[in-house]
N, C-alpha and C positions, 0 to 999 in steps of 0.2 A: 504493499500499500505506501503511495506518495506521501509525503510529509510537505510536500510543495503548496503553499497557502493557495497560489492560483488554481493550481488542480484542484485542490479541495474545493474551492470556490466554485469552478466551473461544474463539479460533479451535483453540489447545491443547485446550481442554476438547472440542470439535468432534471432533478428531482422535482424543484418547483413546477418547472414547465409541465411535467407530467401530471401533477398533481391540479393544475390549471385544466389541462385538457379534460382529466376526469370530472371535473365540476362542469364543464362545458358539454360534455357528451352525458351527464345526468338527465334523467327525465322525469324525476318525481323528486317532490321536497325532500323526502328521506336520504336520496340519494345525494343530493346537493348539499344537506346539512353533513352528511358522512364525508362528503369531500372537503368541507370548510373544516370539520374537526381536524383533519390531516393538514389542511393547508396553514392554520394558525399556529402551530406550534413549529411546523417546517419553517414558517418565515422567522418567528421570533429567534429559532437558533441561528438561523443565516443572519439576521441582523446583529445579534450578539456578536458572532465570529468576526464580522468587520470591525464592528463599532469598539469592541474589546481588545482584538488581536493586531487587525490590519491597519486602521485607519490611524492609530496613534505612532506606529513605526513610520508610516508615511509622512506623518506631519511632523516629525522629528527629525527626519533625515532626507527627506525630500521636500523642503520648503515650498519650491515651485509647484508643487501639485497641491499645496493647502488650500485654494481657492475650490478646486475640484473635491478635496474630500469634505469641505463645508456643505457644499451642494449635496453630495451624495447622502451626508448626515440628515439633510434637510428632507430628501426623498423619503430616507428611512423612517422620519418623524409622521410625514403624511401617511405612510403604509401603516405606520403603528395606531395612528388614530383610527384608520377604517378597521384595524383588526379589533380593535376596542368596541367599537360600535357594533361589528358583527357578532363578537361573543354575546353580547346582551340580546341578541335579535332571535325570534322565532323563524324557523325555516320557511312557516307558512306567511310571513310577512310580506307584503306585496313589494317592498323594497329590498329584501333579502338579496335576490338574484341580480337587481341593478347595482348595490352596492358591491357585491363580489365581482360583478363584472369590471366597475372602476378600479377597486383593489388589482385585479388580474392585469389591466393595462398600465397601473401605476407601475407595479414592479417589473412588468414586461420590459417597460421603458428604461426602468433603472438597469435592468441585469444586460441588455442589449447594448446598453452605453457603455457598460462596463466590459464588456466583452469586445468591442470593437475599437475602443481608444484607453479606456482607463487601465486595462489590466497589461496591455504593451508598455505604456509608459511605466508602470510601476516594476515590470519585470525587467526593463531597462535599468531603472534606477536602483534597485535594491539587490538585485543578483540573485544567484542560486541560493547559497549559504543563508542568507538572511531570508529569503522566503522559506527555506526549509524549517528554520527557527519558529518563523510565526507559524508555520503550520503545524508544528509539533504543541505549541501552544492552543492551536484551535482543537487539535484531537483531545489533548488535556482538558481543554474546557468543556468539551462534549462527554468526555468519559465521567468527569468529576461532577458535571451537573452545576458547577459554580458560575458565580457572575452577578452583576448587579441586577438584571434585568429577568424578570421572570416571564416564561412564556405565556403569551395571552390566554385566558379562558376560552374553552371550547364552547363552542355553539350548543346550545340546549337540543337533546335529541326528542323529548316527548311533547315538544309543543308549548310547554310551561317556562315561563322565565325563570332563572335562577333567583334563590332568594337574596334578598336585599340588592337585586339588580338596579342598575341605572334606569331612567326614565328610557322609553324608546328613543332610540337614535341619539342619546345622550353621552357627553364625553367631559368629564369635569373640566370647568374653563377656571383655569388658574390666572390668566390674565388677558390682554387683548390680542394676542398673538394666536391663543389656543382657540379664542374665539372666532377670530378670521379665518384661521385654517378650518374650523369646524363648519362655517359658511361655504368656504371653498368646496368642501365635501358634500354638502346640501346642493350647491350649484351642480357639479359633476352628475349627482345622481337623478338632478332633475332634467338635464341634458338627455339622458337614456330615457327617461320616463316619456318625453316629448317624441324622441324619436320611434319609440316603439308604440307609442298611442295611436287611437283612431278615434276620427268623429269628435264628438263632445269632449270626451276625456282627452283628447291631443289638445281642444282648444283650452281647456281648463288646467292643464299641466303647463302649456304654455305662459298663459296668464300668471300663474305662480312663478315660474321661470322670469318674466319681464318684472313682475314686482321685486323680486329677489335681487336679482341684479341691478336694477336701479337704486334700491334702499342701501344694499352693500355697498356699490361704488361712492353713492355720495355720503355716507358715514366715513368711509377711508379718506375721501376726500377734504372732509370737515376736520375730523378727528384727529387720524394716524399718520397721513401725509405731512402735516406742519411740523408734527414732532421730529419725524424723519429728517424733514429739511433742517432742523435746529440742532439736532444732536449726532448725525451720521457724518463721516466723514465723506465728503462728494454728496452728500445728501440732495442737495438741489438736482444735480444730474439724476440721481436715482429716481426722485420723484416726479421730475419731466419726462423721463422715459416712460415712466408707468401711465402718466397722465396722457401722453400720445397714445400708448395702446388701449386707455379707457376712452378715448374720444373715437377711435375707430370702432372698437367693439358697440360704443352707442349707436353711432351711425347703422352699422349692420343691424343692430337690434331694431332701432326705430323702423327700417325698412320692413323687416319681418312683421313688426306689429301691423304696419300699414298694409300690407298684402294679405296677412291671415294664414292659417296653417292649410288652406284647401288650395292656395295658389301652386300652380306647377311648379315655381321656381324655390318655393319653401325648403324643401328638404336639401338643396345643394346649398342655399343660403344658411341654412341652419348648421349644417355641416362646418362651414366657412367660420361660422360665428363661435361653434362649438372649440373648434381648434385654437383660435385666437384668445378665446377667453381662456382656457385652459393652459396655454402657455403664457399669459399674463398672470395668472395664478402662481404658475411655478417660479415665473421672475419675481415675484413679490416674495415668496416665500424662501428663496434664495438670497437675494440681493437687498431686500428691505426687513423682513420680518427676523431673519437670522441676526442682522446687525441692531436691530432695535432690542433685542433680548440681551446683546452683548454690551450695547452702550448706554441704554437708558435703565435707570433704578428700577428693580422689581416693584417697588410700591408704585411708582407712575404707571408702569405698565397694567397694573393691578386697577389702579384707578380709572385708567382709560377705557376700561370695560363700561361704567356706567355712562362714559361720555359718548361711546358709540351708538350705546343703547339710547341713549336719549339723542343723538343725531337722527337714527333710524327712524325714530317715532314720529318725526316731523319731516322726514325726506321724501322728495318727489318719488311716485311708485311706476313711473314711467321715465323711458330715456328722454333726455335733453341735451343733444350734441352740442359742444360748445360752450358749456358750463362746467368745467373741470376744475378750476381753481377753487380753493378754500373760501376766498373772498367772494368769489360770483356764486359760489353755492349759499352762502351765508345770506348774501342780498337777495337772491332768487328764491332760496328754499321755501319761505312760507306761503309766496302766492303759488308758486308750481305745485305744493304739496296740496293746498287747497284744492287747486284745478284738478289735480291727478286724483285725487281721493272722490272729487264729485265724478270723472270720469269711471272711477271704479265702480261706484254705485250705480250709474247708469248701466255698466257692463253687467253688472249683477243682476239688476232688475230684469234687463232683456233677457238674461240667461235662464232665468226663474219662470219668464212669461211664456 
């Protein structure tokens, strides 16, 4: 058996892909739940081996790869949040399959990126002997079952939620970064729901997606981006790049809302929006949220949860391209919020009629 760390991780990748295929081929809730019960601990072990054995070694010996290590760690964090949600869900839950699908897409992107460019860089930088030493620690970690992180709880098998389980789809929110990443997960789920639904269910799911995207982005622009500008090195450039992405997404979302889910062009444009929104979320998590955690006092990040929720309570519920700055949002917010909520009321009234 090889003790080369990269060989071991490639074997993990093969097993994870096999488990993903097992879930994708399952045709009953029971079989899907069984596959998820195997996926969750496999991913927990894999994350632990990278986080505790490989990543610290790379950060110490290969400082040029430090940025990539941090990005990989954030990808682990996103996957871990999804695993935590799945661990508390019923396999009969209507979002169980959608959430697992998002997890599979997230992890697949991560391991594909590692295999294509990350592993070759690490192998070139560390060399055979050091990779064997790291691999030996990975093997010892698995044998001893030691480590700081515990595998995620497995999904329930009998349709009942575990005792003392968190509310449906809930992940404990410690600070504003947790809250926003949780909302990113909800956005990913809603995109899948819209894509798979038909008729009135599709229109209703799209309406919820529009509302969540509009409220989420407005709250970020009013409460989070200004903190990033103030505290982060190069924060202005980071925030400006995110605002440009948000503006583009708002324009596409507005076009989709105008044409409606029944339009022939809707599926293509929705796929484009989904790709751009998920890329934007990934950029936020890698380039903004991570540094907020590093550079902003923990107490301030916790306090921002209330600020974001307050901003969301009065935020416009439809996209308004061109209003991306905190100042513009603050000035336009009340009027647009009232306009949008009137629009929502009309939408709901027509839908019930």
